[in-house]
C-alpha positions in Angstrom: -87.4 39.8 138.5 -86.1 36.9 136.6 -84.2 34.3 138.1 -80.5 33.7 136.6 -80.5 30.5 134.5 -79.1 27.6 136.3 -75.5 26.7 136.2 -73.8 23.6 136.5 -71.9 22.6 139.5 -68.8 22.8 137.7 -69.2 26.4 136.4 -70.3 27.6 140.0 -67.2 25.9 141.5 -65.0 27.5 138.8 -67.2 31.1 139.5 -66.8 30.5 143.4 -63.4 30.1 143.0 -62.6 32.5 140.7 -64.1 35.2 143.1 -62.4 33.6 146.2 -59.4 34.1 144.9 -59.7 37.6 142.9 -60.6 38.9 146.5 -59.4 36.9 149.3 -61.3 39.4 151.6 -64.4 38.1 150.7 -66.2 36.3 153.0 -68.4 32.7 152.3 -71.2 34.3 152.7 -70.5 37.0 150.6 -69.8 34.7 147.9 -72.9 32.6 148.6 -74.9 35.9 148.2 -73.1 36.7 144.5 -73.2 33.5 143.3 -76.9 32.7 144.8 -76.4 29.8 147.0 -75.7 29.2 150.3 -72.8 29.6 152.6 -72.4 26.0 153.3 -72.4 25.5 149.4 -69.7 27.5 149.0 -67.5 26.3 151.8 -68.2 22.9 149.9 -67.4 24.2 146.7 -64.2 25.8 148.1 -63.0 22.6 149.8 -63.5 20.8 146.4 -61.5 23.0 144.6 -58.9 23.3 147.1 -56.9 20.3 146.3 -56.6 21.2 142.1 -55.4 25.2 143.1 -53.4 24.5 146.0 -50.9 22.0 143.7 -47.8 23.6 142.7 -48.0 24.5 139.0 -45.4 22.6 136.9 -42.3 24.4 135.9 -42.0 25.0 132.0 -38.8 24.9 130.1 -39.7 26.9 127.1 -40.0 31.0 127.5 -42.8 30.8 125.3 -46.2 31.9 126.2 -48.5 28.9 127.2 -52.3 28.5 125.6 -54.7 29.2 128.5 -56.4 26.4 130.0 -59.5 25.5 128.2 -62.5 25.2 130.3 -64.0 21.7 130.8 -66.7 20.4 128.6 -69.0 20.2 131.8 -68.1 24.3 132.6 -69.2 25.2 128.9 -72.0 23.0 128.9 -73.2 24.5 132.0 -72.7 28.4 130.5 -75.9 29.6 130.0 -76.2 31.0 126.3 -74.6 33.7 125.1 -72.1 33.6 127.4 -68.7 33.1 126.8 -66.3 31.1 129.4 -63.0 32.2 129.9 -60.3 30.7 132.3 -58.2 34.1 134.0 -55.0 32.6 133.7 -52.0 34.8 134.6 -51.5 36.3 131.4 -55.2 37.3 130.8 -55.2 38.7 134.4 -52.3 40.7 133.3 -53.8 41.8 130.6 -57.1 42.8 131.9 -54.8 44.9 135.0 -52.9 46.6 132.0 -56.4 47.9 130.3 -58.1 48.6 133.8 -55.0 50.9 134.4 -55.9 52.9 131.5 -59.1 54.2 133.1 -58.0 53.3 136.7 -60.6 51.0 137.3 -60.5 48.5 140.3 -60.2 44.4 139.8 -63.6 43.3 140.1 -65.7 40.8 137.7 -67.6 43.9 136.2 -64.6 46.0 135.5 -62.7 42.8 133.7 -65.6 42.3 131.8 -65.8 45.8 130.8 -62.1 45.8 129.9 -62.2 42.7 127.6 -65.4 44.0 125.5 -63.8 46.7 124.6 -60.5 45.0 123.8 -62.7 42.9 121.8 -64.4 45.3 119.8 -61.4 47.6 119.5 -59.5 44.9 117.9 -62.5 43.7 115.6 -63.3 47.7 114.6 -59.5 47.6 113.5 -59.7 44.1 111.4 -62.9 45.8 110.1 -61.4 49.0 109.0 -58.4 47.1 107.6 -60.6 44.9 105.4 -62.2 48.1 104.2 -59.3 49.7 103.1 -57.7 46.8 101.3 -61.0 46.3 99.6 -61.1 50.3 98.6 -57.5 49.6 97.4 -56.0 52.2 100.0 -53.6 50.6 102.5 -53.4 52.1 106.1 
């Protein structure tokens, strides 16, 4: 069995924080098992990311949706080749929940990945079909 590619500290901390926030009942030992690090590393990562996540979000005076925060350059650089790093902000969490609800899937990383992949493929299929219709001279 091959080892997963090493990830940067920022990527690991983001993953640890995501797992902890996604399921508050997960123990540090359970998170450590999923990430492939020690329980103490998970506890340090959580302590390091806690101050940033415990600060209240500033209120926005605009009613328009705000763009998702971009992953840091360090997090993007630490992502294994062929992986897309997405920040699961609240609008994206709600969209994934709506997609999962269609099939009654639980809120797990695996189901979120499946829902995101299905949504991307669906939108891409629609775009390709529209382009083919335009090229053939028939509008949908």
